[in-house]
N, CA, C and O of each residue as an XYZ file, in Angstrom:
832
protein
N     -29.360     35.083    -20.930
C     -28.170     34.398    -21.455
C     -28.585     33.497    -22.603
O     -29.592     32.796    -22.508
N     -27.838     33.506    -23.663
C     -28.161     32.678    -24.812
C     -27.789     31.233    -24.592
O     -27.205     30.859    -23.575
N     -28.142     30.442    -25.568
C     -27.855     29.009    -25.501
C     -26.342     28.795    -25.605
O     -25.696     29.326    -26.508
N     -25.782     28.010    -24.670
C     -24.358     27.746    -24.665
C     -24.119     26.250    -24.533
O     -24.935     25.531    -23.955
N     -23.049     25.805    -25.045
C     -22.667     24.410    -24.851
C     -21.161     24.323    -24.778
O     -20.455     25.158    -25.345
N     -20.674     23.330    -24.093
C     -19.234     23.162    -23.956
C     -18.926     21.829    -23.318
O     -19.834     21.108    -22.904
N     -17.654     21.494    -23.235
C     -17.235     20.249    -22.614
C     -16.033     20.497    -21.719
O     -15.146     21.290    -22.037
N     -16.028     19.797    -20.593
C     -14.901     19.860    -19.659
C     -14.439     18.430    -19.449
O     -15.227     17.568    -19.061
N     -13.173     18.179    -19.701
C     -12.664     16.816    -19.570
C     -11.776     16.724    -18.338
O     -10.976     17.619    -18.064
N     -11.930     15.619    -17.592
C     -11.120     15.415    -16.398
C      -9.681     15.077    -16.737
O      -9.357     14.722    -17.870
N      -8.834     15.191    -15.741
C      -7.431     14.850    -15.890
C      -7.289     13.377    -16.263
O      -8.097     12.548    -15.846
N      -6.271     13.056    -17.041
C      -6.120     11.676    -17.514
C      -5.833     10.698    -16.382
O      -6.048      9.495    -16.534
N      -5.344     11.207    -15.233
C      -5.031     10.315    -14.131
C      -6.242      9.995    -13.268
O      -6.176      9.116    -12.409
N      -7.346     10.701    -13.488
C      -8.535     10.426    -12.708
C      -9.197      9.153    -13.191
O      -9.063      8.768    -14.352
N      -9.922      8.492    -12.273
C     -10.613      7.265    -12.636
C     -11.723      7.549    -13.638
O     -11.961      6.746    -14.540
N     -12.403      8.681    -13.491
C     -13.519      9.012    -14.369
C     -13.333     10.396    -14.971
O     -12.924     11.330    -14.281
N     -13.631     10.525    -16.251
C     -13.597     11.823    -16.912
C     -14.931     12.522    -16.707
O     -15.955     11.878    -16.481
N     -14.908     13.840    -16.788
C     -16.124     14.633    -16.617
C     -16.436     15.338    -17.931
O     -15.577     16.009    -18.502
N     -17.668     15.184    -18.405
C     -18.124     15.910    -19.580
C     -19.291     16.785    -19.142
O     -20.339     16.273    -18.750
N     -19.115     18.097    -19.206
C     -20.151     19.023    -18.750
C     -20.719     19.763    -19.951
O     -19.966     20.371    -20.712
N     -22.019     19.724    -20.131
C     -22.690     20.439    -21.205
C     -23.554     21.548    -20.607
O     -24.361     21.294    -19.713
N     -23.388     22.765    -21.094
C     -24.170     23.906    -20.623
C     -25.191     24.258    -21.705
O     -24.830     24.595    -22.832
N     -26.477     24.173    -21.339
C     -27.540     24.432    -22.310
C     -28.616     25.297    -21.665
O     -29.124     24.956    -20.597
N     -28.972     26.419    -22.306
C     -30.036     27.307    -21.817
C     -29.838     27.672    -20.360
O     -30.762     27.581    -19.553
N     -28.635     28.083    -20.033
C     -28.290     28.572    -18.699
C     -28.333     27.489    -17.626
O     -28.112     27.790    -16.452
N     -28.609     26.247    -17.990
C     -28.635     25.158    -17.003
C     -27.389     24.301    -17.200
O     -26.980     24.033    -18.330
N     -26.788     23.872    -16.083
C     -25.587     23.052    -16.153
C     -25.984     21.587    -16.068
O     -26.538     21.152    -15.058
N     -25.710     20.835    -17.100
C     -25.987     19.407    -17.108
C     -24.648     18.681    -17.123
O     -23.847     18.876    -18.037
N     -24.400     17.853    -16.127
C     -23.117     17.160    -16.015
C     -23.329     15.669    -16.229
O     -24.161     15.046    -15.569
N     -22.580     15.118    -17.140
C     -22.625     13.682    -17.406
C     -21.269     13.093    -17.084
O     -20.257     13.524    -17.636
N     -21.237     12.109    -16.191
C     -19.988     11.457    -15.821
C     -19.913     10.107    -16.513
O     -20.839      9.300    -16.436
N     -18.811      9.877    -17.182
C     -18.616      8.599    -17.855
C     -17.237      8.070    -17.525
O     -16.358      8.818    -17.098
N     -17.052      6.768    -17.728
C     -15.768      6.157    -17.475
C     -14.758      6.526    -18.530
O     -15.061      7.259    -19.472
N     -13.545      6.011    -18.367
C     -12.468      6.348    -19.295
C     -12.727      5.849    -20.712
O     -12.100      6.319    -21.662
N     -13.663      4.885    -20.858
C     -13.982      4.427    -22.205
C     -14.919      5.377    -22.930
O     -15.207      5.179    -24.110
N     -15.403      6.414    -22.237
C     -16.241      7.426    -22.854
C     -17.712      7.095    -22.924
O     -18.512      7.920    -23.365
N     -18.089      5.884    -22.491
C     -19.490      5.488    -22.596
C     -20.080      4.947    -21.299
O     -21.256      5.175    -21.018
N     -19.279      4.231    -20.501
C     -19.813      3.589    -19.298
C     -20.223      4.630    -18.273
O     -19.415      5.489    -17.920
N     -21.472      4.579    -17.777
C     -21.921      5.590    -16.819
C     -21.332      5.374    -15.432
O     -21.043      4.246    -15.034
N     -21.161      6.460    -14.713
C     -20.768      6.392    -13.312
C     -22.018      6.125    -12.477
O     -23.097      6.621    -12.799
N     -21.876      5.342    -11.407
C     -23.028      4.924    -10.620
C     -23.560      6.077     -9.769
O     -22.801      6.788     -9.110
N     -24.889      6.243     -9.801
C     -25.586      7.241     -8.989
C     -26.597      6.531     -8.112
O     -27.291      5.621     -8.564
N     -26.682      6.951     -6.844
C     -27.634      6.352     -5.913
C     -29.067      6.618     -6.390
O     -29.440      7.779     -6.562
N     -29.879      5.578     -6.608
C     -31.220      5.784     -7.162
C     -32.173      6.486     -6.205
O     -33.151      7.084     -6.653
N     -31.914      6.432     -4.891
C     -32.816      7.041     -3.917
C     -32.573      8.539     -3.750
O     -33.516      9.316     -3.599
N     -31.307      8.936     -3.779
C     -30.975     10.345     -3.528
C     -30.562     11.092     -4.796
O     -30.619     12.320     -4.844
N     -30.150     10.350     -5.812
C     -29.635     10.993     -7.012
C     -28.213     11.487     -6.863
O     -27.684     12.148     -7.758
N     -27.580     11.167     -5.720
C     -26.213     11.621     -5.489
C     -25.215     10.657     -6.123
O     -25.469      9.460     -6.256
N     -24.078     11.218     -6.507
C     -22.990     10.423     -7.069
C     -22.391      9.534     -5.984
O     -22.125     10.002     -4.877
N     -22.179      8.269     -6.288
C     -21.562      7.341     -5.349
C     -20.054      7.404     -5.533
O     -19.542      7.179     -6.629
N     -19.348      7.711     -4.449
C     -17.892      7.787     -4.500
C     -17.307      6.946     -3.366
O     -17.981      6.683     -2.370
N     -16.065      6.530     -3.521
C     -15.351      5.807     -2.468
C     -13.878      6.132     -2.589
O     -13.432      6.585     -3.644
N     -13.100      5.907     -1.516
C     -11.670      6.149     -1.622
C     -11.055      5.078     -2.532
O     -11.657      4.035     -2.787
N      -9.857      5.364     -3.008
C      -9.273      4.510     -4.040
C      -8.972      3.111     -3.527
O      -9.112      2.143     -4.274
N      -8.555      2.979     -2.252
C      -8.269      1.656     -1.707
C      -9.527      0.786     -1.717
O      -9.476     -0.376     -2.119
N     -10.650      1.345     -1.276
C     -11.897      0.588     -1.267
C     -12.293      0.192     -2.687
O     -12.738     -0.931     -2.926
N     -12.127      1.122     -3.624
C     -12.439      0.828     -5.025
C     -11.560     -0.319     -5.531
O     -12.046     -1.223     -6.212
N     -10.250     -0.280     -5.193
C      -9.333     -1.319     -5.643
C      -9.697     -2.671     -5.049
O      -9.563     -3.696     -5.717
N     -10.158     -2.687     -3.794
C     -10.597     -3.944     -3.180
C     -11.761     -4.530     -3.967
O     -11.763     -5.719     -4.287
N     -12.751     -3.699     -4.277
C     -13.922     -4.181     -5.016
C     -13.552     -4.640     -6.423
O     -14.216     -5.509     -6.988
N     -12.493     -4.060     -6.991
C     -12.043     -4.460     -8.316
C     -11.117     -5.681     -8.278
O     -10.678     -6.162     -9.323
N     -10.822     -6.178     -7.076
C      -9.938     -7.336     -6.952
C      -8.483     -7.006     -7.197
O      -7.716     -7.864     -7.634
N      -8.088     -5.752     -6.916
C      -6.717     -5.304     -7.178
C      -6.068     -4.753     -5.907
O      -5.315     -3.781     -5.959
N      -6.359     -5.369     -4.786
C      -5.794     -4.903     -3.508
C      -5.360     -6.122     -2.712
O      -6.105     -7.094     -2.583
N      -4.130     -6.059     -2.175
C      -3.560     -7.228     -1.506
C      -3.062     -6.874     -0.110
O      -2.814     -5.713      0.217
N      -2.926     -7.929      0.703
C      -2.508     -7.736      2.095
C      -1.550     -8.856      2.480
O      -1.809    -10.031      2.218
N      -0.449     -8.479      3.100
C       0.498     -9.472      3.622
C       0.922     -9.068      5.021
O       1.214     -7.901      5.278
N       0.953    -10.037      5.921
C       1.429     -9.778      7.282
C       2.245    -10.975      7.744
O       1.989    -12.115      7.355
N       3.226    -10.690      8.578
C       4.079    -11.737      9.133
C       4.412    -11.394     10.570
O       4.563    -10.224     10.921
N       4.526    -12.428     11.407
C       4.856    -12.262     12.823
C       6.036    -13.163     13.162
O       6.060    -14.337     12.794
N       7.003    -12.610     13.859
C       8.158    -13.364     14.345
C       8.152    -13.284     15.866
O       8.293    -12.200     16.432
N       7.989    -14.421     16.527
C       7.926    -14.466     17.990
C       9.267    -14.793     18.622
O       9.351    -15.005     19.832
N      10.306    -14.833     17.819
C      11.627    -15.214     18.341
C      12.709    -14.223     17.913
O      13.833    -14.627     17.616
N      12.386    -12.946     17.879
C      13.400    -11.947     17.528
C      14.474    -11.930     18.618
O      14.161    -11.804     19.802
N      15.724    -12.056     18.218
C      16.824    -12.127     19.175
C      17.088    -10.773     19.827
O      16.638     -9.737     19.337
N      17.817    -10.793     20.926
C      18.262     -9.549     21.544
C      19.082     -8.767     20.523
O      20.037     -9.291     19.949
N      18.701     -7.507     20.302
C      19.344     -6.658     19.296
C      19.257     -7.254     17.883
O      20.017     -6.876     16.992
N      18.326     -8.182     17.697
C      18.160     -8.838     16.407
C      17.156     -8.118     15.524
O      16.641     -7.061     15.889
N      16.878     -8.699     14.348
C      16.035     -8.041     13.361
C      14.995     -8.996     12.798
O      15.155    -10.216     12.831
N      13.923     -8.402     12.281
C      12.949     -9.073     11.423
C      12.959     -8.308     10.105
O      12.881     -7.080     10.102
N      13.054     -9.033      8.969
C      13.206     -8.361      7.685
C      12.316     -8.973      6.610
O      12.131    -10.189      6.548
N      11.772     -8.105      5.772
C      10.986     -8.507      4.610
C      11.515     -7.756      3.399
O      11.786     -6.558      3.475
N      11.662     -8.458      2.282
C      12.095     -7.834      1.040
C      10.914     -7.804      0.067
O      10.247     -8.816     -0.147
N      10.668     -6.643     -0.512
C       9.626     -6.460     -1.519
C      10.292     -6.294     -2.877
O      11.255     -5.538     -3.013
N       9.777     -7.003     -3.885
C      10.368     -6.931     -5.232
C       9.280     -6.568     -6.241
O       8.271     -7.264     -6.362
N       9.500     -5.470     -6.959
C       8.519     -4.957     -7.909
C       9.100     -5.059     -9.322
O      10.209     -4.586     -9.569
N       8.350     -5.680    -10.260
C       8.869     -5.853    -11.620
C       8.767     -4.572    -12.441
O       8.187     -3.578    -12.004
N       9.341     -4.618    -13.636
C       9.261     -3.486    -14.558
C       7.823     -3.238    -14.985
O       7.002     -4.155    -15.025
N       7.538     -1.993    -15.299
C       6.239     -1.564    -15.855
C       5.103     -1.593    -14.844
O       3.935     -1.554    -15.230
N       5.426     -1.660    -13.562
C       4.404     -1.591    -12.519
C       4.893     -0.698    -11.385
O       6.095     -0.547    -11.167
N       3.942     -0.110    -10.671
C       4.251      0.564     -9.419
C       3.253      0.095     -8.372
O       2.086     -0.151     -8.675
N       3.724     -0.023     -7.142
C       2.898     -0.479     -6.026
C       2.665      0.689     -5.071
O       3.600      1.401     -4.704
N       1.415      0.875     -4.678
C       1.030      1.923     -3.732
C       0.877      1.247     -2.370
O      -0.137      0.605     -2.094
N       1.897      1.399     -1.523
C       2.058      0.546     -0.351
C       1.896      1.327      0.948
O       2.480      2.396      1.127
N       1.089      0.767      1.852
C       1.003      1.274      3.227
C       1.642      0.235      4.137
O       1.343     -0.954      4.035
N       2.522      0.686      5.028
C       3.320     -0.209      5.864
C       3.039      0.055      7.328
O       2.982      1.207      7.757
N       2.864     -1.011      8.096
C       2.674     -0.886      9.535
C       3.457     -1.970     10.269
O       3.820     -2.990      9.684
N       3.710     -1.741     11.538
C       4.426     -2.729     12.339
C       3.969     -2.698     13.778
O       3.495     -1.673     14.269
N       4.116     -3.836     14.460
C       3.768     -3.968     15.873
C       4.914     -4.671     16.586
O       5.479     -5.635     16.070
N       5.253     -4.186     17.769
C       6.375     -4.770     18.509
C       6.002     -4.919     19.988
O       5.128     -4.223     20.506
N       6.693     -5.848     20.643
C       6.512     -6.023     22.080
C       7.687     -5.467     22.862
O       7.925     -5.876     23.998
N       8.428     -4.537     22.268
C       9.667     -4.030     22.858
C      10.025     -2.732     22.161
O       9.447     -2.414     21.122
N      10.957     -1.983     22.705
C      11.456     -0.803     21.999
C      12.153     -1.251     20.707
O      12.997     -2.146     20.717
N      11.782     -0.612     19.611
C      12.296     -1.080     18.328
C      12.507      0.089     17.375
O      12.003      1.193     17.584
N      13.261     -0.189     16.333
C      13.484      0.755     15.249
C      12.900      0.163     13.976
O      13.244     -0.954     13.589
N      12.011      0.919     13.320
C      11.462      0.497     12.042
C      12.133      1.261     10.910
O      12.272      2.483     10.976
N      12.554      0.535      9.858
C      13.273      1.168      8.756
C      12.804      0.619      7.408
O      12.328     -0.512      7.314
N      12.949      1.450      6.363
C      12.737      1.014      4.993
C      13.900      1.485      4.137
O      14.364      2.618      4.267
N      14.373      0.590      3.246
C      15.496      0.897      2.368
C      15.114      0.605      0.918
O      14.307     -0.281      0.636
N      15.708      1.363      0.020
C      15.504      1.178     -1.411
C      16.775      0.608     -2.040
O      17.886      1.019     -1.701
N      16.599     -0.338     -2.957
C      17.699     -0.960     -3.700
C      18.714     -1.670     -2.806
O      19.916     -1.463     -2.968
N      18.259     -2.505     -1.862
C      19.216     -3.357     -1.152
C      19.753     -4.411     -2.116
O      19.124     -4.705     -3.133
N      20.903     -4.971     -1.799
C      21.423     -6.098     -2.568
C      21.432     -7.332     -1.681
O      21.616     -7.244     -0.467
N      21.228     -8.485     -2.311
C      21.125     -9.721     -1.526
C      21.670    -10.891     -2.326
O      21.635    -10.883     -3.557
N      22.174    -11.896     -1.623
C      22.570    -13.145     -2.271
C      21.366    -14.064     -2.423
O      21.367    -14.973     -3.253
N      20.341    -13.820     -1.617
C      19.070    -14.539     -1.724
C      17.968    -13.610     -1.229
O      18.117    -12.991     -0.175
N      16.851    -13.498     -1.979
C      15.781    -12.604     -1.527
C      15.026    -13.136     -0.318
O      14.277    -12.393      0.317
N      15.213    -14.432      0.013
C      14.494    -15.014      1.136
C      13.428    -15.987      0.664
O      13.475    -16.476     -0.465
N      12.471    -16.262      1.530
C      11.402    -17.220      1.236
C      10.195    -16.490      0.681
O       9.626    -15.624      1.344
N       9.799    -16.842     -0.549
C       8.646    -16.208     -1.186
C       7.376    -16.530     -0.409
O       7.131    -17.685     -0.061
N       6.565    -15.503     -0.137
C       5.369    -15.652      0.671
C       4.094    -15.646     -0.189
O       4.039    -15.004     -1.238
N       3.090    -16.365      0.277
C       1.779    -16.347     -0.376
C       1.026    -15.103      0.064
O       0.946    -14.808      1.256
N       0.473    -14.378     -0.896
C      -0.198    -13.108     -0.615
C      -1.683    -13.218     -0.969
O      -2.009    -13.497     -2.123
N      -2.588    -13.009     -0.016
C      -4.019    -13.098     -0.322
C      -4.570    -11.809     -0.940
O      -4.147    -10.705     -0.599
N      -5.514    -11.982     -1.847
C      -6.272    -10.866     -2.397
C      -7.336    -10.484     -1.374
O      -7.985    -11.368     -0.814
N      -7.533     -9.197     -1.115
C      -8.500     -8.778     -0.105
C      -9.945     -8.935     -0.580
O     -10.877     -8.880      0.222
N     -10.122     -9.128     -1.874
C     -11.439     -9.486     -2.407
C     -11.419    -10.990     -2.627
O     -10.797    -11.465     -3.577
N     -12.086    -11.744     -1.768
C     -11.951    -13.192     -1.788
C     -12.664    -13.851     -2.960
O     -12.538    -15.058     -3.165
N     -13.411    -13.067     -3.730
C     -14.010    -13.605     -4.949
C     -13.090    -13.404     -6.152
O     -13.420    -13.824     -7.261
N     -11.951    -12.770     -5.943
C     -10.999    -12.509     -7.021
C      -9.801    -13.445     -6.905
O      -9.320    -13.727     -5.807
N      -9.329    -13.920     -8.056
C      -8.149    -14.789     -8.070
C      -6.923    -14.033     -8.606
O      -5.886    -14.643     -8.865
N      -7.038    -12.723     -8.771
C      -5.931    -11.924     -9.294
C      -4.780    -11.895     -8.284
O      -4.985    -11.626     -7.101
N      -3.592    -12.170     -8.762
C      -2.406    -12.154     -7.906
C      -1.597    -10.882     -8.157
O      -1.670    -10.312     -9.246
N      -0.829    -10.430     -7.167
C      -0.079     -9.180     -7.333
C       1.170     -9.376     -8.176
O       1.678    -10.487     -8.322
N       1.650     -8.267     -8.725
C       2.935     -8.269     -9.418
C       4.084     -8.185     -8.416
O       5.155     -8.743     -8.653
N       3.868     -7.490     -7.296
C       4.905     -7.356     -6.276
C       5.025     -8.652     -5.485
O       4.020     -9.227     -5.065
N       6.261     -9.108     -5.282
C       6.533    -10.295     -4.477
C       7.017     -9.894     -3.086
O       7.694     -8.879     -2.920
N       6.660    -10.706     -2.092
C       7.090    -10.491     -0.706
C       7.945    -11.682     -0.267
O       7.538    -12.836     -0.407
N       9.128    -11.389      0.263
C      10.051    -12.428      0.718
C      10.366    -12.210      2.197
O      10.541    -11.078      2.649
N      10.435    -13.301      2.931
C      10.757    -13.247      4.357
C      12.209    -13.664      4.569
O      12.680    -14.634      3.976
N      12.908    -12.922      5.418
C      14.283    -13.222      5.842
C      15.276    -13.295      4.684
O      15.859    -14.352      4.439
N      15.474    -12.192      3.972
C      16.475    -12.186      2.899
C      17.895    -12.288      3.453
O      18.155    -11.936      4.603
N      18.803    -12.774      2.615
C      20.226    -12.777      2.951
C      20.844    -11.550      2.292
O      21.043    -11.527      1.077
N      21.145    -10.543      3.083
C      21.524     -9.231      2.549
C      23.027     -9.082      2.388
O      23.821     -9.619      3.160
N      23.389     -8.328      1.349
C      24.767     -7.900      1.159
C      24.923     -6.438      1.551
O      25.873     -6.076      2.245
N      23.982     -5.586      1.102
C      23.954     -4.184      1.503
C      22.504     -3.761      1.739
O      21.577     -4.334      1.166
N      22.325     -2.758      2.586
C      20.976     -2.299      2.925
C      20.347     -1.463      1.817
O      19.130     -1.492      1.635
N      21.161     -0.722      1.079
C      20.631      0.230      0.103
C      20.448      1.603      0.724
O      21.067      1.922      1.739
N      19.602      2.408      0.118
C      19.364      3.780      0.564
C      18.210      3.821      1.559
O      17.116      3.337      1.270
N      18.456      4.393      2.714
C      17.399      4.467      3.732
C      16.359      5.512      3.330
O      16.699      6.655      3.021
N      15.088      5.105      3.338
C      13.986      6.005      3.009
C      13.172      6.413      4.227
O      12.604      7.505      4.254
N      13.109      5.557      5.228
C      12.253      5.834      6.387
C      12.882      5.228      7.631
O      13.472      4.149      7.586
N      12.746      5.940      8.739
C      13.229      5.456     10.033
C      12.290      5.974     11.105
O      12.111      7.184     11.242
N      11.684      5.064     11.873
C      10.772      5.469     12.944
C      11.078      4.686     14.217
O      11.425      3.506     14.166
N      10.945      5.353     15.351
C      11.078      4.690     16.642
C       9.730      4.104     17.022
O       8.700      4.772     16.923
N       9.744      2.841     17.460
C       8.521      2.145     17.861
C       8.613      1.845     19.350
O       9.265      0.874     19.736
N       7.973      2.659     20.204
C       8.120      2.508     21.650
C       7.262      1.371     22.201
O       6.046      1.501     22.349
N       7.923      0.258     22.498
C       7.192     -0.884     23.059
C       7.506     -1.149     24.517
O       6.810     -1.917     25.181
N       8.573     -0.501     25.023
C       8.947     -0.709     26.411
C      10.113     -1.681     26.537
O      10.568     -2.273     25.558
N      10.585     -1.827     27.787
C      11.729     -2.689     28.082
C      11.407     -3.551     29.289
O      10.832     -3.073     30.267
N      11.784     -4.835     29.218
C      11.630     -5.735     30.357
C      10.198     -5.837     30.835
O       9.272     -5.973     30.036
N      10.021     -5.769     32.163
C       8.678     -5.900     32.741
C       7.797     -4.694     32.438
O       6.582     -4.741     32.629
N       8.417     -3.607     31.962
C       7.654     -2.410     31.624
C       7.181     -2.424     30.159
O       6.516     -1.492     29.708
N       7.527     -3.476     29.435
C       7.158     -3.544     28.023
C       5.658     -3.764     27.877
O       5.109     -4.739     28.390
N       5.001     -2.845     27.172
C       3.562     -2.951     26.947
C       3.221     -3.101     25.471
O       2.063     -3.314     25.112
N       4.232     -2.989     24.620
C       4.000     -3.101     23.188
C       3.731     -1.763     22.540
O       3.305     -0.817     23.203
N       3.977     -1.682     21.252
C       3.756     -0.438     20.532
C       3.610     -0.699     19.048
O       3.808     -1.818     18.574
N       3.258      0.353     18.318
C       3.057      0.246     16.872
C       3.731      1.420     16.168
O       4.116      2.408     16.792
N       3.858      1.283     14.874
C       4.351      2.363     14.029
C       3.907      2.108     12.608
O       3.735      0.954     12.218
N       3.715      3.164     11.817
C       3.341      2.962     10.416
C       3.816      4.131      9.569
O       4.325      5.133     10.071
N       3.630      3.965      8.267
C       4.119      4.949      7.313
C       3.142      6.096      7.098
O       3.414      6.993      6.300
N       2.000      6.085      7.800
C       0.943      7.077      7.616
C       0.422      7.023      6.180
O      -0.423      6.177      5.886
N       0.875      7.865      5.294
C       0.440      7.820      3.905
C       1.159      6.690      3.161
O       2.120      6.114      3.670
N       0.682      6.384      1.958
C       1.273      5.313      1.180
C       2.611      5.740      0.572
O       2.886      6.926      0.391
N       3.423      4.744      0.267
C       4.623      4.913     -0.542
C       4.326      4.363     -1.928
O       3.751      3.282     -2.058
N       4.713      5.103     -2.969
C       4.582      4.614     -4.335
C       5.935      4.047     -4.746
O       6.893      4.787     -4.966
N       5.995      2.731     -4.845
C       7.253      2.036     -5.120
C       7.305      1.618     -6.581
O       6.348      1.064     -7.121
N       8.447      1.897     -7.211
C       8.647      1.550     -8.613
C       9.559      0.327     -8.720
O       9.927     -0.270     -7.708
N       9.917     -0.040     -9.942
C      10.693     -1.253    -10.197
C      11.925     -1.342     -9.299
O      12.674     -0.375     -9.157
N      12.122     -2.510     -8.697
C      13.294     -2.723     -7.864
C      12.945     -3.432     -6.570
O      11.827     -3.910     -6.384
N      13.935     -3.490     -5.668
C      13.784     -4.139     -4.368
C      13.706     -3.096     -3.259
O      14.327     -2.036     -3.333
N      12.919     -3.428     -2.218
C      12.782     -2.580     -1.040
C      12.886     -3.483      0.191
O      12.359     -4.595      0.202
N      13.565     -2.995      1.216
C      13.776     -3.759      2.434
C      13.019     -3.115      3.595
O      13.144     -1.915      3.840
N      12.235     -3.924      4.303
C      11.563     -3.493      5.533
C      12.226     -4.208      6.701
O      12.410     -5.425      6.668
N      12.587     -3.445      7.742
C      13.309     -4.035      8.872
C      12.784     -3.495     10.193
O      12.531     -2.299     10.337
N      12.625     -4.402     11.159
C      12.379     -4.016     12.550
C      13.550     -4.528     13.375
O      13.867     -5.717     13.338
N      14.198     -3.628     14.126
C      15.349     -3.985     14.952
C      14.978     -3.917     16.422
O      14.444     -2.911     16.888
N      15.258     -4.983     17.149
C      15.066     -5.035     18.595
C      16.130     -4.158     19.260
O      17.324     -4.434     19.139
N      15.705     -3.108     19.959
C      16.651     -2.205     20.615
C      16.922     -2.591     22.067
O      17.510     -1.810     22.815
N      16.499     -3.782     22.468
C      16.696     -4.214     23.849
C      17.605     -5.447     23.888
O      17.930     -6.029     22.853
N      18.002     -5.822     25.084
C      18.816     -7.023     25.288
C      17.965     -8.246     25.611
O      18.490     -9.285     26.010
N      16.655     -8.123     25.438
C      15.734     -9.231     25.705
C      15.573    -10.078     24.454
O      15.322     -9.554     23.369
N      15.720    -11.389     24.608
C      15.620    -12.301     23.470
C      14.213    -12.881     23.350
O      13.409    -12.792     24.278
N      13.932    -13.474     22.194
C      12.661    -14.155     21.921
C      11.457    -13.239     22.144
O      10.484    -13.616     22.797
N      11.542    -12.045     21.596
C      10.433    -11.094     21.662
C       9.699    -11.107     20.325
O      10.194    -11.661     19.343
N       8.510    -10.492     20.292
C       7.614    -10.597     19.135
C       7.564     -9.298     18.341
O       7.478     -8.206     18.902
N       7.619     -9.447     17.018
C       7.460     -8.322     16.104
C       6.568     -8.746     14.943
O       6.528     -9.920     14.578
N       5.862     -7.793     14.374
C       5.014     -8.073     13.218
C       5.099     -6.952     12.203
O       5.196     -5.780     12.566
N       5.063     -7.314     10.928
C       5.049     -6.337      9.835
C       3.789     -6.564      9.017
O       3.447     -7.700      8.688
N       3.100     -5.475      8.689
C       1.823     -5.543      7.989
C       1.887     -4.637      6.759
O       2.235     -3.461      6.866
N       1.552     -5.187      5.597
C       1.644     -4.445      4.341
C       0.331     -4.588      3.582
O      -0.204     -5.691      3.476
N      -0.190     -3.495      3.056
C      -1.338     -3.565      2.159
C      -1.069     -2.632      0.977
O      -0.444     -1.582      1.129
N      -1.557     -3.036     -0.210
C      -1.228     -2.238     -1.398
C      -2.160     -2.545     -2.569
O      -2.833     -3.575     -2.613
N      -2.166     -1.608     -3.508
C      -2.721     -1.842     -4.828
C      -1.672     -1.448     -5.846
O      -0.692     -0.783     -5.511
N      -1.874     -1.855     -7.082
C      -0.860     -1.655     -8.106
C      -1.439     -1.000     -9.347
O      -2.647     -1.034     -9.583
N      -0.559     -0.406    -10.131
C      -0.974      0.171    -11.406
C       0.150     -0.023    -12.421
O       1.330      0.003    -12.071
N      -0.229     -0.217    -13.673
C       0.761     -0.340    -14.751
C       1.282      1.046    -15.116
O       0.541      2.027    -15.069
N       2.535      1.118    -15.472
C       3.156      2.390    -15.853
C       3.846      2.243    -17.207
O       4.431      3.203    -17.708
C-alpha cells in the first residue's frame, strides 16, 4: 500500500474532535480539543485514552449543580412543589428523583403559570472549589395558576398507615429543559397528614 494521508473530524457536538492521519499503512490518531490544539489526556502508565461520563466531566469543570428539599409536613392528600426556571439561551440537562414515606404521585409539568414562583433556593456547586452559579433557578412552594402541560407521571409506592415503608422514584435518564418554567410535584395519595417527601435534582447546563 502506498503512502496515504487523511483527516477525520468529529461531530461538532462532541467534546473533542478527532484528527486521524494515515501514513505508510499505519494509523496515527491525534485527539485534540475543540480549539484544535489542546491535547486530550492520556494515561502515562498504560497509554490509554482517559475518558469519563459527561456528568463527571461537568463536575470537574465546575458546571454541575445539585438541589434537594425535604418537607416533613405534607398534608393528607397535599402536595410538595418545586418550580424550575430556565433563562433564554441556555438548556439544563436535569435528572430528577424523589423519596416519600407514603403512597404518592410524582409529576412534572412544562410551562405552568404562577402569581409567584415561590421562594428562591440556594443551589450548591458539586465542585466545591468552583464558585460558578447555575443559570437555572429553583423555587420552593410556588403559587400556581395553572399546571401547564404534563410531561411525566410516576407512581411512588411508599405504603399506607402502619404498612408504610417508604419508596422512591426518578426520571431514569435526564430531561433536557429549554427556556421557560417547569413544575415538579409530589402528591400525597393517602389520608395521613404530616408525612415526609423529598425532591432531588442534579444538572449541568449548556449555552444554545
